[in-house]
Structure formats: structure tokens, C-alpha cells
BASESE-168374 format. One record per residue (C-alpha): residue number from 1; residue in one letter; x, y, z. Coordinates in Angstrom, 1 decimal. Each point is the difference from the previous one (the first is absolute). Layout:
% BASESE-168374
<pos NUM code A c1 X c2 Y c3 Z> .
...
This chain:
% BASESE-168374
<pos 1 code M c1 36.4 c2 -64.0 c3 54.3> .
<pos 2 code L c1 -2.7 c2 -1.6 c3 2.1> .
<pos 3 code H c1 -0.3 c2 3.2 c3 2.3> .
<pos 4 code L c1 -0.9 c2 2.0 c3 -3.2> .
<pos 5 code I c1 -3.2 c2 -2.2 c3 -0.4> .
<pos 6 code H c1 -1.0 c2 0.0 c3 3.6> .
<pos 7 code P c1 1.8 c2 0.8 c3 3.2> .
<pos 8 code A c1 -0.8 c2 -3.1 c3 1.7> .
<pos 9 code L c1 1.1 c2 -2.4 c3 -2.8> .
<pos 10 code P c1 3.7 c2 -0.3 c3 1.0> .
<pos 11 code R c1 -1.0 c2 -1.1 c3 3.6> .
<pos 12 code A c1 -2.6 c2 -2.3 c3 -1.4> .
<pos 13 code A c1 2.6 c2 -1.5 c3 -2.4> .
<pos 14 code A c1 2.2 c2 -0.8 c3 2.9> .
<pos 15 code L c1 -2.7 c2 -1.6 c3 2.2> .
<pos 16 code D c1 -2.0 c2 -2.0 c3 -2.6> .
<pos 17 code P c1 1.2 c2 -0.2 c3 -3.6> .
<pos 18 code H c1 -2.9 c2 -2.0 c3 -1.2> .
<pos 19 code R c1 -2.6 c2 2.5 c3 1.2> .
<pos 20 code L c1 2.2 c2 2.7 c3 -1.6> .
<pos 21 code R c1 -0.4 c2 -1.8 c3 -3.4> .
<pos 22 code Q c1 -3.8 c2 -0.1 c3 0.2> .
<pos 23 code Q c1 -0.2 c2 3.7 c3 1.0> .
<pos 24 code S c1 2.3 c2 0.9 c3 -2.8> .
<pos 25 code L c1 -2.1 c2 -1.9 c3 -2.5> .
<pos 26 code A c1 -3.1 c2 1.8 c3 1.4> .
<pos 27 code V c1 1.5 c2 3.3 c3 -0.4> .
<pos 28 code A c1 1.2 c2 -0.8 c3 -3.6> .
<pos 29 code A c1 -3.5 c2 -1.3 c3 -0.8> .
<pos 30 code V c1 -1.5 c2 3.3 c3 1.3> .
<pos 31 code G c1 2.6 c2 2.1 c3 -2.0> .
<pos 32 code I c1 -0.6 c2 -1.9 c3 -3.2> .
<pos 33 code S c1 -3.7 c2 0.5 c3 0.4> .
<pos 34 code L c1 0.3 c2 3.7 c3 0.5> .
<pos 35 code A c1 2.3 c2 0.3 c3 -3.0> .
<pos 36 code L c1 -2.6 c2 -1.8 c3 -2.2> .
<pos 37 code L c1 -2.7 c2 2.3 c3 1.3> .
<pos 38 code I c1 2.0 c2 3.1 c3 -0.7> .
<pos 39 code S c1 0.9 c2 -1.2 c3 -3.4> .
<pos 40 code S c1 -3.5 c2 -0.8 c3 -0.8> .
<pos 41 code S c1 -1.2 c2 3.3 c3 1.0> .
<pos 42 code V c1 2.7 c2 1.9 c3 -1.9> .
<pos 43 code S c1 -0.9 c2 -2.1 c3 -3.1> .
<pos 44 code V c1 -3.6 c2 1.0 c3 0.3> .
<pos 45 code S c1 0.9 c2 3.7 c3 0.4> .
<pos 46 code L c1 2.3 c2 -0.1 c3 -2.9> .
<pos 47 code A c1 -2.7 c2 -1.7 c3 -2.1> .
<pos 48 code R c1 -2.5 c2 2.5 c3 0.9> .
<pos 49 code A c1 2.3 c2 2.9 c3 -0.8> .
<pos 50 code A c1 0.9 c2 -1.6 c3 -3.4> .
<pos 51 code E c1 -3.7 c2 -0.4 c3 -0.9> .
<pos 52 code T c1 -0.6 c2 3.7 c3 1.0> .
<pos 53 code A c1 2.8 c2 1.2 c3 -2.0> .
<pos 54 code S c1 -1.2 c2 -2.0 c3 -3.0> .
<pos 55 code Q c1 -3.4 c2 1.6 c3 0.2> .
<pos 56 code M c1 1.4 c2 3.4 c3 0.2> .
<pos 57 code T c1 2.3 c2 -0.7 c3 -3.1> .
<pos 58 code T c1 -3.0 c2 -1.3 c3 -1.8> .
<pos 59 code V c1 -2.1 c2 3.1 c3 0.7> .
<pos 60 code Q c1 2.8 c2 2.4 c3 -0.9> .
<pos 61 code A c1 0.8 c2 -1.9 c3 -3.2> .
<pos 62 code F c1 -3.5 c2 0.5 c3 -1.3> .
<pos 63 code P c1 -1.2 c2 3.6 c3 0.9> .
<pos 64 code A c1 -3.6 c2 0.8 c3 -1.1> .
<pos 65 code T c1 0.6 c2 3.0 c3 -2.3> .
<pos 66 code D c1 -2.4 c2 1.5 c3 -2.6> .
<pos 67 code D c1 2.4 c2 -0.9 c3 -2.8> .
<pos 68 code A c1 0.2 c2 -3.7 c3 1.2> .
<pos 69 code A c1 -3.7 c2 -0.2 c3 0.3> .
<pos 70 code L c1 -0.6 c2 1.5 c3 -3.4> .
<pos 71 code A c1 2.6 c2 -2.5 c3 -1.4> .
<pos 72 code A c1 -1.6 c2 -2.8 c3 1.6> .
<pos 73 code T c1 -3.4 c2 0.7 c3 -1.2> .
<pos 74 code A c1 0.9 c2 1.3 c3 -3.5> .
<pos 75 code P c1 -1.6 c2 -2.0 c3 -2.7> .
<pos 76 code S c1 2.1 c2 -1.9 c3 -2.7> .
<pos 77 code A c1 0.0 c2 1.4 c3 -3.6> .
<pos 78 code G c1 -2.5 c2 -2.4 c3 -1.1> .
<pos 79 code A c1 -2.3 c2 0.8 c3 3.0> .
<pos 80 code A c1 0.3 c2 3.7 c3 -0.7> .
<pos 81 code E c1 -1.1 c2 -0.5 c3 -3.6> .
<pos 82 code S c1 -3.3 c2 -1.8 c3 1.2> .
<pos 83 code A c1 -0.6 c2 2.4 c3 3.0> .
<pos 84 code P c1 -3.5 c2 1.8 c3 0.0> .
<pos 85 code A c1 -0.2 c2 3.7 c3 -0.6> .
<pos 86 code E c1 -0.3 c2 0.8 c3 3.7> .
<pos 87 code G c1 3.3 c2 -1.6 c3 0.7> .
<pos 88 code A c1 1.6 c2 2.0 c3 -2.8> .
<pos 89 code A c1 -1.4 c2 3.2 c3 1.5> .
<pos 90 code A c1 1.3 c2 -0.9 c3 3.3> .
<pos 91 code D c1 3.5 c2 -0.7 c3 -1.4> .
<pos 92 code S c1 0.1 c2 3.4 c3 -1.7> .
<pos 93 code A c1 -1.1 c2 1.9 c3 3.2> .
<pos 94 code P c1 3.6 c2 0.3 c3 1.2> .
<pos 95 code S c1 1.2 c2 1.4 c3 -3.3> .
<pos 96 code T c1 -2.9 c2 2.4 c3 -0.1> .
<pos 97 code L c1 0.7 c2 1.3 c3 3.4> .
<pos 98 code A c1 3.8 c2 0.2 c3 -0.8> .
<pos 99 code A c1 -0.9 c2 2.2 c3 -3.3> .
<pos 100 code A c1 -2.1 c2 2.2 c3 2.1> .
<pos 101 code G c1 2.6 c2 0.5 c3 2.6> .
<pos 102 code A c1 2.5 c2 0.9 c3 -2.7> .
<pos 103 code V c1 -2.3 c2 2.5 c3 -1.5> .
<pos 104 code S c1 -0.9 c2 1.6 c3 3.2> .
<pos 105 code A c1 3.8 c2 0.3 c3 0.6> .
<pos 106 code V c1 0.4 c2 2.2 c3 -3.0> .
<pos 107 code R c1 -0.1 c2 3.7 c3 1.0> .
<pos 108 code E c1 -2.4 c2 2.0 c3 -1.9> .
<pos 109 code E c1 1.6 c2 2.6 c3 -2.2> .
<pos 110 code F c1 -0.3 c2 3.6 c3 0.9> .
<pos 111 code T c1 1.4 c2 3.4 c3 -1.1> .
<pos 112 code I c1 1.1 c2 2.9 c3 2.1> .
<pos 113 code D c1 -1.0 c2 3.4 c3 -1.3> .
<pos 114 code V c1 2.7 c2 2.3 c3 1.0> .
<pos 115 code R c1 -0.4 c2 3.6 c3 -1.3> .
<pos 116 code P c1 2.0 c2 3.1 c3 0.7> .
<pos 117 code P c1 -1.5 c2 2.6 c3 2.2> .
<pos 118 code L c1 0.0 c2 2.8 c3 -2.6> .
<pos 119 code V c1 0.0 c2 -0.1 c3 -3.8> .
<pos 120 code Y c1 -0.4 c2 2.4 c3 -2.9> .
<pos 121 code P c1 -3.6 c2 -0.1 c3 -1.6> .
<pos 122 code V c1 1.1 c2 -0.7 c3 -3.6> .
<pos 123 code G c1 3.5 c2 -1.0 c3 0.7> .
<pos 124 code A c1 3.2 c2 1.9 c3 0.8> .
<pos 125 code N c1 1.1 c2 0.4 c3 -3.7> .
<pos 126 code A c1 -3.3 c2 1.4 c3 -1.4> .
<pos 127 code P c1 0.5 c2 3.1 c3 -2.0> .
<pos 128 code V c1 -1.2 c2 3.2 c3 1.6> .
<pos 129 code G c1 -2.2 c2 2.2 c3 -2.2> .
<pos 130 code S c1 -0.6 c2 2.9 c3 2.4> .
<pos 131 code P c1 1.7 c2 0.6 c3 3.3> .
<pos 132 code F c1 -1.2 c2 1.4 c3 3.2> .
<pos 133 code G c1 -0.4 c2 3.9 c3 0.3> .
<pos 134 code P c1 -0.5 c2 3.0 c3 -2.3> .
<pos 135 code R c1 -0.3 c2 -0.9 c3 -3.6> .
<pos 136 code D c1 -1.4 c2 1.4 c3 -3.4> .
<pos 137 code Q c1 -3.6 c2 -0.4 c3 -0.6> .
<pos 138 code A c1 -0.3 c2 -3.1 c3 -2.4> .
<pos 139 code C c1 -3.8 c2 0.8 c3 -0.7> .
<pos 140 code N c1 -2.6 c2 2.3 c3 0.9> .
<pos 141 code A c1 -1.3 c2 -2.0 c3 2.9> .
<pos 142 code C c1 3.5 c2 -1.1 c3 1.2> .
<pos 143 code S c1 1.5 c2 1.4 c3 3.1> .
<pos 144 code T c1 3.3 c2 2.0 c3 0.1> .
<pos 145 code N c1 0.8 c2 -1.2 c3 3.6> .
<pos 146 code H c1 0.3 c2 -3.6 c3 -0.3> .
<pos 147 code T c1 -0.7 c2 -1.8 c3 3.4> .
<pos 148 code G c1 1.4 c2 -3.3 c3 -1.1> .
<pos 149 code V c1 2.2 c2 -1.8 c3 -2.4> .
<pos 150 code D c1 -1.1 c2 -1.4 c3 -3.5> .
<pos 151 code W c1 1.4 c2 -3.4 c3 -1.1> .
<pos 152 code N c1 -0.4 c2 -1.1 c3 -3.7> .
<pos 153 code P c1 0.6 c2 -3.9 c3 0.1> .
<pos 154 code G c1 -2.7 c2 -0.5 c3 -2.7> .
<pos 155 code R c1 -3.8 c2 -0.6 c3 0.0> .
<pos 156 code G c1 -1.0 c2 -3.0 c3 1.9> .
<pos 157 code T c1 3.0 c2 -0.3 c3 2.2> .
<pos 158 code P c1 -1.0 c2 -1.4 c3 3.4> .
<pos 159 code I c1 0.1 c2 2.4 c3 2.9> .
<pos 160 code V c1 0.8 c2 -1.4 c3 3.4> .
<pos 161 code A c1 -0.4 c2 1.3 c3 3.5> .
<pos 162 code I c1 3.2 c2 1.5 c3 1.4> .
<pos 163 code A c1 -0.5 c2 -1.5 c3 3.5> .
<pos 164 code D c1 -2.5 c2 -1.8 c3 2.1> .
<pos 165 code G c1 -3.1 c2 2.2 c3 0.8> .
<pos 166 code V c1 -3.7 c2 0.6 c3 -0.3> .
<pos 167 code V c1 -2.0 c2 1.4 c3 -2.8> .
<pos 168 code S c1 -1.3 c2 3.5 c3 1.3> .
<pos 169 code K c1 -1.3 c2 1.7 c3 -3.1> .
<pos 170 code I c1 -1.1 c2 -0.9 c3 -3.5> .
<pos 171 code G c1 -0.6 c2 2.5 c3 -2.8> .
<pos 172 code P c1 -2.6 c2 -0.2 c3 -2.9> .
<pos 173 code A c1 1.2 c2 -0.1 c3 -3.7> .
<pos 174 code G c1 -1.5 c2 3.5 c3 -0.5> .
<pos 175 code S c1 2.4 c2 1.7 c3 2.5> .
<pos 176 code T c1 3.2 c2 1.8 c3 -1.1> .
<pos 177 code L c1 2.0 c2 -2.9 c3 1.1> .
<pos 178 code G c1 -2.3 c2 -2.5 c3 -1.8> .
<pos 179 code V c1 -0.1 c2 -3.3 c3 1.7> .
<pos 180 code W c1 2.0 c2 0.3 c3 3.0> .
<pos 181 code V c1 0.5 c2 -1.5 c3 3.5> .
<pos 182 code A c1 1.6 c2 1.2 c3 3.3> .
<pos 183 code I c1 1.6 c2 -2.4 c3 2.4> .
<pos 184 code D c1 1.0 c2 0.8 c3 3.7> .
<pos 185 code H c1 3.2 c2 -1.4 c3 1.3> .
<pos 186 code V c1 2.3 c2 0.0 c3 3.0> .
<pos 187 code I c1 3.5 c2 -0.1 c3 -1.2> .
<pos 188 code N c1 3.0 c2 0.1 c3 2.3> .
<pos 189 code G c1 -2.4 c2 1.3 c3 2.7> .
<pos 190 code Q c1 -1.4 c2 2.8 c3 -2.3> .
<pos 191 code E c1 -3.6 c2 0.2 c3 -1.1> .
<pos 192 code I c1 0.0 c2 0.7 c3 -3.8> .
<pos 193 code T c1 -2.5 c2 -0.2 c3 -2.9> .
<pos 194 code S c1 0.8 c2 -1.3 c3 -3.5> .
<pos 195 code I c1 -2.3 c2 1.2 c3 -3.0> .
<pos 196 code Y c1 0.0 c2 -1.7 c3 -3.4> .
<pos 197 code G c1 -1.7 c2 1.7 c3 -2.9> .
<pos 198 code H c1 -1.1 c2 -0.2 c3 -3.6> .
<pos 199 code M c1 -0.5 c2 -3.8 c3 0.2> .
<pos 200 code E c1 -1.9 c2 -1.9 c3 -2.5> .
<pos 201 code A c1 -3.6 c2 -0.2 c3 0.6> .
<pos 202 code G c1 -1.2 c2 -3.3 c3 1.8> .
<pos 203 code S c1 3.7 c2 -0.8 c3 0.9> .
<pos 204 code M c1 -0.3 c2 0.9 c3 3.6> .
<pos 205 code P c1 -1.2 c2 -3.1 c3 2.0> .
<pos 206 code Y c1 -0.3 c2 1.4 c3 3.6> .
<pos 207 code A c1 -2.7 c2 1.6 c3 2.0> .
<pos 208 code L c1 0.2 c2 2.5 c3 2.9> .
<pos 209 code G c1 1.5 c2 -1.5 c3 3.2> .
<pos 210 code D c1 1.6 c2 -2.9 c3 -1.9> .
<pos 211 code R c1 3.6 c2 -0.9 c3 1.2> .
<pos 212 code V c1 2.6 c2 -0.4 c3 -2.6> .
<pos 213 code R c1 3.6 c2 -1.3 c3 0.2> .
<pos 214 code V c1 3.1 c2 1.5 c3 -1.4> .
<pos 215 code G c1 0.3 c2 -1.1 c3 -3.6> .
<pos 216 code D c1 -3.8 c2 -0.7 c3 -0.5> .
<pos 217 code V c1 -1.3 c2 1.2 c3 -3.4> .
<pos 218 code V c1 -2.3 c2 3.0 c3 0.5> .
<pos 219 code G c1 -0.7 c2 0.7 c3 -3.7> .
<pos 220 code T c1 1.7 c2 0.5 c3 -3.3> .
<pos 221 code V c1 1.4 c2 3.1 c3 -1.7> .
<pos 222 code G c1 -2.5 c2 1.8 c3 -2.1> .
<pos 223 code S c1 -1.1 c2 3.6 c3 -1.0> .
<pos 224 code T c1 -3.3 c2 0.6 c3 1.8> .
<pos 225 code G c1 -0.6 c2 3.6 c3 1.3> .
<pos 226 code V c1 2.1 c2 2.9 c3 -1.3> .
<pos 227 code T c1 2.9 c2 -1.3 c3 -1.8> .
<pos 228 code T c1 1.9 c2 0.4 c3 -3.2> .
<pos 229 code A c1 1.2 c2 -3.7 c3 -0.3> .
<pos 230 code P c1 -0.2 c2 -3.1 c3 2.2> .
<pos 231 code H c1 2.1 c2 0.2 c3 3.2> .
<pos 232 code L c1 -0.1 c2 -0.5 c3 3.8> .
<pos 233 code H c1 -0.4 c2 3.2 c3 2.1> .
<pos 234 code F c1 1.3 c2 -1.0 c3 3.4> .
<pos 235 code E c1 -0.1 c2 2.1 c3 3.2> .
<pos 236 code L c1 1.2 c2 -0.2 c3 3.5> .
<pos 237 code R c1 -1.7 c2 1.9 c3 2.7> .
<pos 238 code I c1 1.1 c2 0.3 c3 3.8> .
<pos 239 code G c1 -2.6 c2 1.9 c3 2.1> .
<pos 240 code G c1 -1.9 c2 0.9 c3 -3.3> .
<pos 241 code R c1 3.0 c2 1.8 c3 -1.4> .
<pos 242 code A c1 1.5 c2 -1.3 c3 -3.2> .
<pos 243 code I c1 3.7 c2 -0.7 c3 0.0> .
<pos 244 code N c1 2.4 c2 -1.0 c3 -2.8> .
<pos 245 code P c1 -0.3 c2 -3.8 c3 -0.4> .
<pos 246 code L c1 3.3 c2 -0.6 c3 -1.7> .
<pos 247 code P c1 2.5 c2 0.9 c3 2.8> .
<pos 248 code W c1 -2.3 c2 -1.3 c3 2.7> .
<pos 249 code L c1 -0.2 c2 -3.5 c3 -1.6> .
<pos 250 code A c1 3.7 c2 -0.1 c3 -0.5> .
<pos 251 code A c1 0.7 c2 1.1 c3 3.5> .
<pos 252 code N c1 -2.2 c2 -2.7 c3 1.5> .
<pos 253 code G c1 1.4 c2 -2.8 c3 -2.0> .
<pos 254 code A c1 -2.6 c2 -0.7 c3 -2.6> .
<pos 255 code Q c1 0.7 c2 -2.9 c3 -2.4> .
């Protein structure tokens, strides 16, 4: 065993037992001192580690959040009743901001105006008073070759533009067609003009060059000009030549 402590100890023990005892005590004292020193260092390190861990736990246990700050600084019920007006206004500010945010989050209402590309001027079911083409003379000034179609929906019935277009001509009340308007369109790639005649005086709201949309009211049914009763005289012209409106409207999907 002695050779494990120091290689020379077994030989020293054989030569001088007393000296060996003194050396052994000295070695033991040194060992004990080293053990105490190491133990003290470990204790100090553990204590510092424990203190650091305690500080970290304390910081993590009490995070500085807005809610905690508000809760810590919020006045009691009694204090709130006696608070000045400025304090009340400050307390109500978050609610006001929240309400404003809620209002701004509400989407504004809107409508989508969807219209068909082509419509009948007084509806698809209006009664026809006089068709397109040759006819008997209804009055001395009436024509025998009808260049349009007459619809009889009743006086004052709204008349609408058959398609999007631009006002190209306006007739005076003293003309044969009375109060009338012509609108130029491009329908299915084809340039075409629609004419609306015998409208009530003062019912046509447009001027030359105005743009109109399909379904916009261009006047009301009247009996201005050469007529025997209130009706709409309606014409379609392609390249200046009048065509039969009824089959053309049906073939192009008028509604």
C-alpha cells in the first residue's frame, strides 16, 4: 500500500519507521488541507450558482407586461370615483380606439350594377301596334313604308337605351317623329344606330355626345310629331339603312 502513496515509502519504512510516521502525518495533513480547499471552492461555486438561478427565477416569475403594469397601476373603485376628468378621459382612450378600430374593420356596403348587353327599349312583351315594312296609311301624313316598329306600352312608359352608346342626333318636337333621339352603338362588333321617336316633350335628358349605358332611360312614351296615339316608334339602322328591329333583337339575345 505504501508504494501507492510514494515509491520510496516502502524502503523508508524498512530503514527508519519513526521517520516514516512523520512523513505519513505530513502527507496526510497536506491531503486534508487540499480536500478542505477543494470543498470550500466547490461550496462557493454552488452558492453562486444557486444565487444566479434564484435571480433568474425571480425575473422570469414577474415579467413586465402591459397587462401587469396596468393592473398594478389601476386605481381602486373608490379612487376611480374621485379621479379628475383628465384621468377619466385617459382611461376611456383605449375603449375609444377599440371602437374606432371596430368601425374601420366594417366593410363599406356597395352594390354591383350588372346589366345585360342588349335589351328591348320598352320590354320584350310590349304590344306591337305596327310592324316593320309596308302598311296601310293610317293618316294623311303617315307613311306606307314603315321603317321601324311601333310599340304601344302606354303613355309615360319609360324608354331605355338598348345598349351602351353615344347620343348622335336629337330631333325637335316639330319634326315628323316629334321628340326623338338617335344613339350610336357597337354591338357584337357591328356599328348600329338606334332611334326612339314620338317621346313626351321634356322627357329626353341627354345632349349630343353624351354617353349612355344599356338600360338608361332616354325618355317616355308620348305622341309628339305625326301620330294617331301614344306609342314608341323604334328604328335600327346599319350603314344608314333601316332593318327590321324585331328579328335582329331576338337574334342578338336582347332581354
